[in-house]
C-alpha positions as CSV (number, residue, x, y, z in Angstrom):
1,M,-78.1,325.0,96.6
2,T,-80.4,328.1,95.5
3,Q,-82.8,329.2,98.5
4,T,-86.5,328.6,97.6
5,P,-89.1,329.9,99.6
6,S,-89.3,326.1,101.1
7,T,-86.1,327.3,102.5
8,P,-86.5,328.9,105.8
9,S,-83.9,332.0,106.1
10,W,-83.1,330.7,109.6
11,R,-81.4,328.0,108.0
12,A,-79.8,329.6,105.3
13,A,-78.1,332.1,108.0
14,L,-77.1,328.7,110.2
15,S,-75.1,327.5,106.7
16,L,-73.5,331.1,106.4
17,F,-72.6,332.0,109.6
18,T,-72.0,328.8,111.7
19,V,-70.2,325.5,111.3
20,L,-73.5,323.9,112.8
21,P,-75.2,321.1,110.4
22,A,-77.9,322.9,108.3
23,G,-77.9,321.2,105.6
24,P,-76.1,322.3,102.1
25,P,-74.8,325.9,102.1
26,A,-77.3,328.2,100.4
27,E,-76.4,329.9,97.2
28,L,-78.3,333.2,98.0
29,G,-79.3,335.8,96.4
30,A,-79.7,339.7,97.2
31,A,-83.1,339.2,98.7
32,G,-82.6,335.6,100.4
33,A,-79.4,337.0,101.9
34,A,-80.5,340.4,103.5
35,R,-84.0,337.8,104.9
36,A,-81.0,335.7,106.2
37,M,-79.3,339.0,107.7
38,F,-82.0,339.5,110.0
39,W,-81.8,335.9,111.9
40,L,-78.1,337.0,112.7
41,P,-79.0,338.1,116.3
42,A,-80.5,334.8,117.2
43,V,-77.5,333.0,115.5
44,G,-75.9,334.7,118.1
45,L,-77.9,333.9,120.7
46,L,-77.9,330.3,120.1
47,L,-73.9,330.7,119.6
48,G,-73.9,332.5,123.1
49,L,-75.8,330.1,124.5
50,I,-73.5,327.1,123.6
51,A,-70.5,329.1,124.6
52,A,-71.8,329.7,128.0
53,G,-72.3,326.4,128.8
54,G,-69.0,325.3,128.1
55,M,-67.8,328.2,130.2
56,A,-70.5,327.1,133.1
57,C,-69.0,323.5,132.8
58,V,-65.2,324.6,133.4
59,Q,-66.2,327.1,136.0
60,A,-68.3,324.7,137.8
61,G,-65.1,323.4,139.8
62,G,-64.9,326.5,141.6
63,P,-64.4,330.1,141.9
64,S,-60.6,330.3,141.6
65,G,-59.4,333.2,139.1
66,P,-57.5,330.7,137.3
67,R,-60.6,328.9,136.6
68,Q,-62.6,332.1,135.8
69,L,-59.8,333.0,133.4
70,L,-60.2,329.5,131.9
71,G,-63.7,329.3,131.0
72,A,-64.0,332.9,129.7
73,A,-61.0,331.7,127.2
74,V,-63.2,328.0,126.5
75,A,-66.4,330.8,126.0
76,I,-64.5,332.7,123.5
77,G,-62.9,330.2,122.4
78,L,-65.7,327.9,121.3
79,L,-67.3,331.0,119.6
80,A,-64.7,331.4,117.6
81,V,-64.7,327.4,116.8
82,L,-68.7,327.7,115.8
83,T,-68.1,330.3,113.5
84,G,-65.2,328.8,111.5
85,G,-63.1,331.9,112.4
86,L,-65.0,333.8,110.0
87,H,-65.4,337.1,111.8
88,L,-61.8,337.0,113.6
89,D,-60.5,336.7,110.1
90,G,-62.5,339.5,108.6
91,L,-61.2,341.8,112.1
92,A,-57.6,341.2,111.1
93,D,-58.2,341.7,107.2
94,T,-60.1,345.0,108.4
95,A,-57.4,346.1,110.3
96,D,-55.0,345.8,108.0
97,G,-56.9,347.4,105.1
98,L,-58.0,350.3,107.4
99,G,-54.5,350.9,108.9
100,S,-52.5,350.8,105.6
101,R,-53.7,354.5,105.1
102,R,-53.7,353.7,101.3
103,P,-56.3,354.9,98.7
104,A,-59.8,352.6,98.9
105,A,-59.3,350.5,95.7
106,D,-55.5,349.6,97.3
107,A,-57.0,348.8,100.9
108,L,-59.4,346.6,99.2
109,A,-57.0,344.9,97.9
110,I,-54.8,344.2,100.7
111,M,-58.4,343.2,102.8
112,R,-58.7,340.5,99.6
113,R,-55.1,338.7,100.4
114,S,-54.7,335.8,102.1
115,D,-51.7,336.3,104.6
116,I,-52.3,338.5,107.9
117,G,-50.0,341.9,108.1
118,P,-48.9,343.3,111.7
119,L,-51.9,345.0,112.2
120,G,-54.1,342.9,111.4
121,V,-52.3,340.5,114.1
122,V,-52.5,343.0,116.5
123,A,-56.0,344.2,116.4
124,L,-56.7,339.8,116.6
125,V,-54.6,339.9,120.1
126,L,-56.0,342.9,121.5
127,V,-59.9,342.0,120.9
128,L,-59.7,338.6,121.6
129,L,-57.5,339.6,125.5
130,I,-60.3,342.1,125.7
131,Q,-62.7,339.6,125.3
132,V,-61.4,337.0,127.8
133,T,-60.1,339.4,130.2
134,A,-63.1,341.2,130.4
135,L,-65.6,338.1,130.4
136,A,-63.5,336.5,133.1
137,A,-64.1,339.6,135.2
138,V,-67.7,339.3,135.2
139,P,-68.9,337.3,138.4
140,R,-69.5,334.2,137.7
141,G,-72.9,332.3,137.2
142,W,-75.9,333.7,135.7
143,P,-73.9,337.5,135.4
144,A,-71.2,335.9,133.1
145,V,-73.6,333.7,131.1
146,A,-75.6,337.3,130.6
147,A,-72.4,339.0,129.7
148,L,-71.6,336.7,127.3
149,V,-74.6,336.3,125.5
150,L,-75.8,339.9,125.4
151,A,-71.9,340.7,123.8
152,A,-73.0,337.7,121.5
153,V,-76.2,339.3,120.2
154,T,-75.5,342.9,120.2
155,G,-72.5,342.6,117.9
156,R,-74.5,340.8,115.5
157,V,-77.2,343.5,115.9
158,A,-74.4,346.1,115.0
159,A,-73.8,344.4,112.0
160,V,-77.6,344.2,110.8
161,L,-77.7,348.0,111.7
162,A,-74.3,348.6,109.6
163,S,-76.1,347.0,106.6
164,A,-77.8,350.3,106.1
165,L,-74.4,351.3,104.8
166,P,-73.4,350.7,101.1
167,A,-71.3,347.4,99.5
168,A,-67.3,349.1,98.9
169,R,-67.4,346.8,96.3
170,P,-69.6,344.4,93.6
171,G,-68.2,341.0,94.8
172,G,-68.4,339.3,97.8
173,F,-71.3,338.5,101.1
174,G,-71.3,342.1,101.3
175,A,-72.2,343.0,98.2
176,L,-75.5,340.8,98.7
177,V,-76.6,342.7,101.9
178,A,-75.1,345.9,102.4
179,G,-77.5,348.4,101.7
180,R,-80.6,346.0,101.0
181,T,-82.0,345.4,104.4
182,G,-85.1,347.4,104.8
183,R,-85.2,350.5,107.3
184,P,-88.1,348.9,109.5
185,G,-86.3,345.7,109.9
186,R,-83.2,347.2,111.0
187,L,-84.7,349.4,113.4
188,A,-86.9,346.7,115.1
189,T,-83.8,344.1,115.4
190,G,-82.2,347.3,117.0
191,L,-85.4,347.8,119.6
192,V,-85.9,344.3,120.3
193,L,-82.3,344.3,121.6
194,L,-82.8,347.0,123.8
195,A,-86.4,346.5,125.1
196,A,-84.6,342.7,126.0
197,V,-81.9,344.0,128.1
198,I,-84.3,345.6,130.5
199,P,-86.3,342.8,131.8
200,A,-83.5,340.4,131.5
201,G,-81.3,343.0,133.6
202,L,-83.9,343.1,136.2
203,A,-84.2,339.8,136.9
204,L,-80.2,339.3,137.3
205,G,-79.7,341.9,139.6
206,G,-82.7,344.6,139.9
207,P,-82.2,348.2,138.0
208,A,-78.6,348.9,138.3
209,A,-77.7,345.7,136.3
210,A,-80.9,346.9,133.8
211,L,-78.9,350.2,133.8
212,R,-75.5,348.5,133.2
213,G,-76.6,346.1,130.4
214,L,-78.6,349.2,128.5
215,V,-75.6,351.1,128.5
216,A,-73.3,348.2,127.4
217,A,-75.5,347.4,124.4
218,L,-75.6,351.1,123.2
219,A,-71.7,351.1,124.0
220,G,-71.1,348.0,121.8
221,L,-73.7,349.4,118.8
222,L,-72.0,352.8,118.8
223,A,-68.8,350.9,118.2
224,G,-70.1,348.9,115.6
225,G,-71.5,352.0,114.1
226,L,-67.9,353.8,114.0
227,L,-66.2,351.2,112.9
228,G,-69.2,351.1,109.8
229,R,-69.1,354.7,109.2
230,T,-65.1,354.6,109.5
231,A,-65.4,351.8,106.4
232,R,-67.7,353.9,104.3
233,R,-65.4,356.7,104.5
234,R,-62.0,354.9,103.8
235,L,-63.2,352.2,101.7
236,G,-66.5,353.4,100.0
237,G,-68.6,351.2,102.1
238,M,-69.0,347.8,103.6
239,T,-67.5,344.2,103.2
240,G,-67.7,340.2,104.3
241,D,-64.5,341.3,106.4
242,V,-65.8,345.0,108.1
243,F,-69.0,342.6,108.8
244,G,-67.1,340.6,110.9
245,A,-64.7,343.2,112.4
246,I,-68.0,344.6,113.7
247,I,-69.0,341.9,115.3
248,E,-65.5,341.2,117.2
249,L,-65.0,344.8,118.3
250,S,-68.9,345.2,119.2
251,A,-68.7,341.8,121.4
252,A,-65.6,343.3,122.9
253,I,-66.9,346.5,124.0
254,V,-69.9,345.0,125.2
255,L,-68.1,343.1,128.0
256,L,-65.6,345.6,128.4
257,A,-68.6,348.3,129.3
258,L,-70.1,345.9,131.4
259,V,-66.5,345.1,133.6
260,L,-66.1,349.0,134.2
261,S,-69.6,349.3,135.2
262,L,-69.2,347.1,138.1
């Protein structure tokens, strides 16, 4: 289905980035994909809240360590299921491509393969392990919910900011959005995230919590930015896989930074 002005960009974003029922998948041009890209943080907010609900249900039985770890695993698993594993697949492919240390054309060819190499497996295991254990280390209740939502949203804001970089190849989703989003929109997206962190942190734990959230969000954005710059240097630009890798890596860094600041 081709996106028309009557097709909301938020619905296109849901069909592109989640498995949630949002009508038939939209076939977007560059302009429609760019508009949908700006809805990605809102999609992260929705998914984060759903995953936080699953975590809260598991952890409601008591404050034991194993239950806390199980709740975190359920939450991260729900995020993977709700996105169809799309971003995790991108993480593995990006690790294989960048880790191959081959010229850009060869690295991109490796990333297009359907199999996962050893570096991709290591990246998947390590990032998921950090996400689950770091989330489990955050105090249960509202702090854990806020940490999960912050990680999910920050990772997607980092992807929006990375859309300033050019595409590595002419085909694929990356070519639809890379270098095509407007600078004012990207700047507003980042500022809205940072502005929202402060009152949320103040409400949850006062100035100290607000500062921890702000530092964690900045750390996640920095990690995503570094990965995007690495992709530009090694691959020539962005691909859909790299966008997925940025989301997963940034989320992991947010959770890690929150735990280290406790």
